[in-house]
C-alpha positions as CSV (number, residue, x, y, z in Angstrom):
1,M,140.4,116.3,159.2
2,K,141.4,114.5,156.0
3,Q,138.8,111.9,156.9
4,Q,136.1,114.6,157.3
5,K,137.1,116.0,153.8
6,K,136.9,112.5,152.4
7,N,133.5,111.9,153.9
8,K,132.3,115.3,152.6
9,S,133.6,114.4,149.2
10,L,131.7,111.1,149.3
11,V,128.6,112.9,150.4
12,F,128.8,115.4,147.6
13,G,129.8,112.6,145.2
14,G,126.6,110.7,146.2
15,I,124.6,113.9,145.7
16,A,126.1,114.3,142.2
17,L,125.4,110.6,141.4
18,V,121.8,111.1,142.5
19,A,121.6,114.2,140.3
20,L,123.0,112.1,137.4
21,V,120.5,109.4,137.9
22,L,117.6,111.9,138.2
23,G,118.8,113.7,135.1
24,V,119.1,110.5,133.0
25,G,115.8,109.3,134.4
26,A,114.0,112.5,133.4
27,A,115.5,112.2,130.0
28,I,114.5,108.6,129.6
29,F,111.0,109.4,130.9
30,G,110.8,112.2,128.4
31,L,112.0,109.9,125.7
32,S,109.5,107.2,126.6
33,N,106.6,109.6,126.6
34,T,107.6,111.2,123.3
35,V,108.2,107.8,121.7
36,G,105.0,106.6,123.2
37,E,103.1,109.5,121.6
38,I,104.7,109.0,118.3
39,T,104.3,105.3,118.4
40,E,100.6,105.7,119.1
41,K,100.3,108.0,116.1
42,A,102.4,105.6,113.9
43,I,100.3,102.6,115.0
44,S,97.2,104.5,113.9
45,K,98.6,104.4,110.4
46,T,99.7,100.8,110.3
47,P,97.8,98.0,108.6
48,E,96.8,96.4,111.9
49,A,95.1,99.5,113.2
50,I,93.5,100.8,110.0
51,L,92.5,97.6,108.4
52,A,91.1,96.4,111.7
53,S,88.4,99.1,111.4
54,A,87.7,97.8,107.9
55,G,87.5,94.2,109.1
56,V,90.7,93.2,107.3
57,D,93.0,90.7,108.9
58,E,96.6,90.0,107.9
59,E,96.7,88.3,104.5
60,E,92.9,88.7,104.0
61,S,91.4,89.4,100.6
62,V,90.4,92.8,99.4
63,S,87.8,92.8,96.7
64,V,87.8,95.1,93.7
65,P,84.6,95.7,91.6
66,V,85.2,94.8,88.0
67,I,83.1,95.1,84.9
68,Y,83.8,92.3,82.4
69,Y,82.7,92.3,78.7
70,D,82.4,88.9,77.0
71,Q,83.4,89.3,73.3
72,R,82.3,87.4,70.3
73,A,85.1,86.1,68.0
74,D,85.3,87.9,64.6
75,D,85.3,85.8,61.4
76,C,88.6,85.2,59.8
77,V,89.2,87.0,56.5
78,N,91.7,86.6,53.7
79,L,94.5,89.0,54.4
80,Y,95.3,89.3,50.7
81,D,91.8,90.0,49.4
82,R,91.6,93.7,48.9
83,N,87.8,93.5,48.7
84,L,87.9,92.4,52.3
85,K,90.0,95.3,53.6
86,N,87.1,96.9,55.5
87,E,86.2,93.6,57.2
88,L,89.8,93.1,58.2
89,E,90.2,96.5,59.7
90,R,87.0,96.0,61.7
91,R,88.3,92.8,63.3
92,Q,88.8,92.9,67.1
93,F,88.9,89.4,68.6
94,E,90.5,86.1,67.7
95,W,93.8,86.0,65.8
96,S,95.7,82.7,66.3
97,K,92.9,80.7,64.8
98,C,93.1,82.9,61.8
99,R,96.9,82.4,61.6
100,Y,97.9,86.1,61.9
101,Y,98.9,86.3,65.5
102,N,101.8,88.8,65.7
103,K,102.7,88.6,69.5
104,E,104.0,92.2,69.6
105,I,103.3,95.1,72.0
106,E,102.2,98.1,70.0
107,Q,102.1,101.4,71.8
108,G,100.2,104.4,70.6
109,L,96.8,102.7,70.2
110,A,95.2,104.8,73.0
111,E,95.3,108.6,73.6
112,F,97.3,109.9,76.5
113,E,94.1,111.2,78.3
114,L,90.9,109.3,78.9
115,G,87.8,110.4,77.0
116,E,84.1,110.7,77.8
117,G,82.9,108.3,80.5
118,Y,86.5,107.8,81.6
119,L,87.2,105.4,78.7
120,P,90.3,105.1,76.5
121,V,90.2,106.9,73.2
122,A,91.6,105.1,70.1
123,T,94.2,107.0,68.1
124,G,93.5,105.1,64.9
125,A,97.3,104.6,64.7
126,G,97.3,100.8,64.6
127,K,99.7,99.5,62.0
128,L,100.1,95.8,62.8
129,T,97.5,93.5,61.3
130,A,96.1,92.4,64.7
131,N,95.7,96.0,65.9
132,R,93.8,97.6,63.1
133,G,90.3,98.9,63.9
134,V,90.7,99.1,67.7
135,D,87.2,100.0,68.9
136,F,87.1,100.9,72.6
137,T,83.4,101.5,72.5
138,R,82.8,97.8,71.8
139,W,85.6,96.8,74.3
140,F,84.2,98.6,77.3
141,S,80.4,98.8,76.7
142,A,77.8,96.3,75.6
143,V,77.3,96.2,71.8
144,D,74.4,94.1,70.4
145,G,75.7,90.8,69.0
146,K,79.3,91.7,69.7
147,S,79.8,92.1,73.5
148,A,77.9,91.7,76.7
149,S,78.7,93.1,80.2
150,Y,79.0,91.2,83.5
151,A,79.8,92.6,87.0
152,G,82.4,90.7,89.0
153,M,84.9,90.9,91.8
154,L,88.7,90.6,91.6
155,K,90.1,89.5,94.9
156,M,93.5,90.9,95.8
157,Q,95.4,89.2,98.7
158,Y,96.7,91.7,101.3
159,V,100.2,90.8,102.5
160,K,101.3,92.8,105.5
161,N,105.0,92.2,104.9
162,G,105.7,94.8,102.2
163,A,102.2,96.3,102.3
164,E,101.3,94.6,99.1
165,F,98.0,93.8,97.4
166,I,98.4,91.0,95.0
167,F,96.2,89.3,92.4
168,E,97.8,86.4,90.4
169,A,96.2,84.4,87.7
170,P,98.5,82.7,85.2
171,D,95.4,81.1,83.7
172,F,92.9,83.9,83.8
173,Y,89.4,83.0,82.6
174,P,86.9,84.9,84.6
175,L,84.0,84.3,82.2
176,D,84.1,80.6,81.8
177,E,80.5,80.3,83.2
178,V,79.2,82.9,80.8
179,R,77.1,81.6,77.9
180,F,77.1,84.6,75.6
181,S,79.9,83.4,73.3
182,V,79.5,79.6,73.6
183,G,80.4,77.9,70.3
184,D,82.9,80.5,69.2
185,M,86.0,79.0,67.6
186,G,88.3,80.3,70.3
187,N,86.5,78.4,73.1
188,E,87.1,74.9,71.9
189,D,89.2,74.0,75.0
190,G,86.4,74.9,77.3
191,H,87.7,78.3,78.3
192,N,86.1,81.6,77.4
193,H,89.2,83.3,76.0
194,L,87.9,86.5,74.4
195,F,86.9,89.2,76.9
196,T,87.8,92.7,78.2
197,M,87.6,94.2,81.6
198,N,88.1,97.5,83.5
199,F,88.4,98.4,87.1
200,A,89.8,101.2,89.3
201,V,91.5,101.4,92.7
202,P,91.5,104.7,94.6
203,F,94.5,105.8,96.7
204,T,95.8,108.7,98.7
205,V,99.2,110.0,97.4
206,L,102.0,109.6,100.0
207,L,105.1,110.6,98.0
208,S,107.0,108.2,100.3
209,G,109.2,106.9,97.5
210,M,107.8,103.4,98.2
211,E,104.6,103.5,96.0
212,S,104.6,101.3,93.0
213,F,102.4,99.2,90.7
214,E,103.1,96.2,88.5
215,V,101.1,94.3,86.0
216,N,101.9,91.1,84.0
217,A,99.3,90.5,81.3
218,D,98.4,89.6,77.8
219,D,97.0,91.1,75.6
220,D,96.3,94.9,75.5
221,T,96.7,96.6,78.9
222,F,96.4,100.3,79.5
223,V,97.0,101.8,83.0
224,Y,96.1,105.3,83.9
225,V,96.7,107.4,87.0
226,G,93.9,109.8,87.3
227,D,92.9,110.3,83.6
228,K,96.5,110.1,82.2
229,L,98.2,107.1,80.6
230,V,101.3,105.8,82.5
231,L,101.6,102.2,81.1
232,D,100.9,101.6,77.4
233,M,100.9,97.8,76.6
234,G,98.6,97.7,73.6
235,G,98.5,95.0,71.0
236,V,98.0,91.2,70.8
237,H,101.1,89.9,72.6
238,D,102.5,87.3,75.0
239,A,102.4,88.1,78.7
240,A,104.5,91.2,79.4
241,V,105.4,93.0,82.6
242,G,104.8,96.7,83.1
243,K,105.6,98.8,86.1
244,F,105.3,102.3,87.4
245,V,106.7,104.0,90.5
246,I,105.8,107.3,92.2
247,R,108.9,109.2,93.1
248,E,109.1,111.5,96.1
249,N,108.8,114.6,93.9
250,G,105.5,113.3,92.6
251,E,106.7,112.3,89.1
252,I,105.6,108.9,87.9
253,Y,108.2,106.8,86.1
254,S,107.2,103.7,84.1
255,G,108.6,101.0,81.9
256,I,107.8,97.6,80.2
257,G,109.9,94.5,80.5
258,D,113.6,95.3,80.8
259,Q,113.2,98.9,79.9
260,E,114.7,101.5,82.2
261,L,111.9,103.4,83.9
262,A,111.3,106.7,82.3
263,Y,109.2,109.8,83.1
264,S,105.6,109.1,82.0
265,G,104.6,112.8,81.8
266,V,102.3,112.3,84.8
267,N,102.6,114.0,88.2
268,V,100.7,113.7,91.5
269,N,100.7,115.8,94.6
270,E,101.1,114.6,98.2
271,G,97.9,114.2,100.1
272,D,95.7,114.2,97.0
273,G,93.1,111.5,96.3
274,S,93.9,109.8,93.0
275,I,92.9,106.6,91.3
276,V,94.6,103.8,89.2
277,R,92.4,102.8,86.3
278,I,93.2,99.5,84.5
279,Y,91.8,98.5,81.1
280,H,92.6,95.0,79.8
281,A,91.7,92.9,76.8
282,D,92.3,89.3,76.0
283,R,91.9,89.2,72.3
284,D,93.3,85.8,71.4
285,S,92.6,82.2,72.4
286,A,96.3,81.2,72.9
287,D,96.7,82.1,76.6
288,S,95.3,84.4,79.2
289,T,97.5,85.8,82.1
290,F,96.7,88.7,84.4
291,N,98.6,89.6,87.6
292,V,98.7,92.9,89.4
293,K,100.5,94.1,92.5
294,F,100.1,97.4,94.4
295,S,103.1,98.0,96.8
296,G,103.3,100.6,99.6
297,M,100.3,102.4,98.2
298,N,97.7,104.0,100.6
299,L,94.6,102.3,99.1
300,S,91.2,103.4,100.1
301,V,88.8,100.6,101.3
302,T,85.3,100.5,102.7
303,D,84.9,100.5,106.5
304,A,83.0,97.3,106.7
305,K,82.9,93.9,105.0
306,L,80.6,93.4,102.1
307,A,78.3,91.1,104.0
308,K,78.3,89.1,107.2
309,G,79.9,85.7,106.6
310,S,81.0,86.7,103.1
311,D,84.4,85.5,101.9
312,D,84.8,88.6,99.8
313,G,86.7,90.4,102.5
314,V,86.5,94.2,102.3
315,Q,86.1,96.2,99.1
316,V,88.1,99.1,97.7
317,A,86.2,102.3,97.9
318,Y,85.1,102.6,94.3
319,D,81.8,102.5,92.5
320,P,82.2,101.2,88.9
321,S,78.8,102.6,88.0
322,D,80.2,106.1,88.7
323,P,83.6,106.4,87.0
324,T,84.0,110.0,88.2
325,Y,84.2,108.8,91.8
326,V,87.5,109.3,93.7
327,A,87.7,108.2,97.3
328,P,87.5,111.2,99.6
329,L,90.6,112.0,101.8
330,G,90.3,110.4,105.2
331,E,88.3,107.4,104.0
332,S,89.7,104.2,105.5
333,S,93.4,104.1,104.5
334,V,95.5,101.1,104.4
335,F,99.2,101.8,104.8
336,R,101.5,104.6,105.6
337,P,105.1,103.5,104.8
338,D,106.7,106.7,106.2
339,S,104.8,106.5,109.5
340,T,108.0,105.5,111.4
341,K,110.2,108.2,110.1
342,G,109.1,110.6,112.8
343,L,109.6,108.0,115.4
344,I,113.2,107.4,114.3
345,V,114.0,111.1,114.1
346,M,112.5,111.9,117.5
347,A,114.1,108.9,119.2
348,T,117.5,110.1,117.8
349,I,116.8,113.6,119.2
350,E,115.8,112.2,122.6
351,G,118.9,110.0,122.6
352,V,121.1,113.0,122.1
353,M,119.3,114.7,124.9
354,I,120.1,111.8,127.2
355,V,123.8,112.1,126.4
356,V,123.8,115.8,126.9
357,V,122.0,115.6,130.3
358,S,124.4,112.8,131.4
359,V,127.5,114.8,130.5
360,L,126.1,117.9,132.3
361,A,125.3,115.8,135.4
362,V,128.8,114.3,135.5
363,S,130.4,117.7,135.0
364,V,128.4,119.3,137.8
365,A,129.3,116.3,140.1
366,R,133.0,116.6,139.4
367,F,132.9,120.4,139.9
368,M,131.1,120.1,143.3
369,I,133.6,117.4,144.5
370,K,136.5,119.5,143.3
371,Q,135.2,122.6,145.2
372,K,134.6,120.7,148.4
373,T,138.0,119.0,148.3
374,K,139.7,122.4,148.0
375,R,138.0,123.4,151.2
């Protein structure tokens, strides 16, 4: 009799064990399906999947259309001759050869909002000698005898690890082959030192807390998000680093050098299409440095390479001839830093479900064995 009870207990114990295995198996199956679905969605937002459709491989270049303006050096004038005050205040380019190079960042040369044609507007507030008479019309358009425009491409390197787009040029002379300003005093070393440039990079706002931008440049550099100034690095100065970050609440914080990042007064909204606009001037023949880095930003790129066999990679979705253009939402995106958040959360939920199912199965098995043993 005791043996029969023992056998029955073993049978029911076996049944309970099978129920446990089936319960855990069902939970795992549910987990794998759920994770599989989320993973598929997450992969669709990873660099491999999205950049593949744009023809971008890991660590391939992404080209940015740039408009350069070669600038003629202005004649040196006597700082102490009051009769030459007007000439001095009209000076724009070349300072070290004239021995009044101040090497200081001066903020407040440009208005907070861009003006007509999406160009910076001068405030007229320049106080330092090298920053009087800032004329953005000459800087960013062709002016007879003073400046000439040239289209170009700035190639950023895409680095999958960190989702970064990087351009680095410690010696940045993009117009060395241009003949417009040959013979100017600032070009004695064979480099074309005096030029300006502007370009724009569209992106879709994520509010992931991981979006940031950094620039290291001399001289004047103004960075706008949309049409509002977030980095003000005006003046003839040595290479300086500026950075902005987009916080999860949409506020943009920025700073220069060792400054603590502070609220820039600019906000963005999740899911909106926006654009980073960069205006830069090399106004002195001493050095020329220009580096930029976009990190964790959902940049918009074209869906095909520029040309078959071209080494220009893909191009950001921006037309410099139409400064009002902002990439539409849904155009090829590059990176979604928060795409795995849902996967982690759901995996955690499913993991808890496995534990719950397992505990219930064990409880049922024990209850059944206990009831049969009593009989």
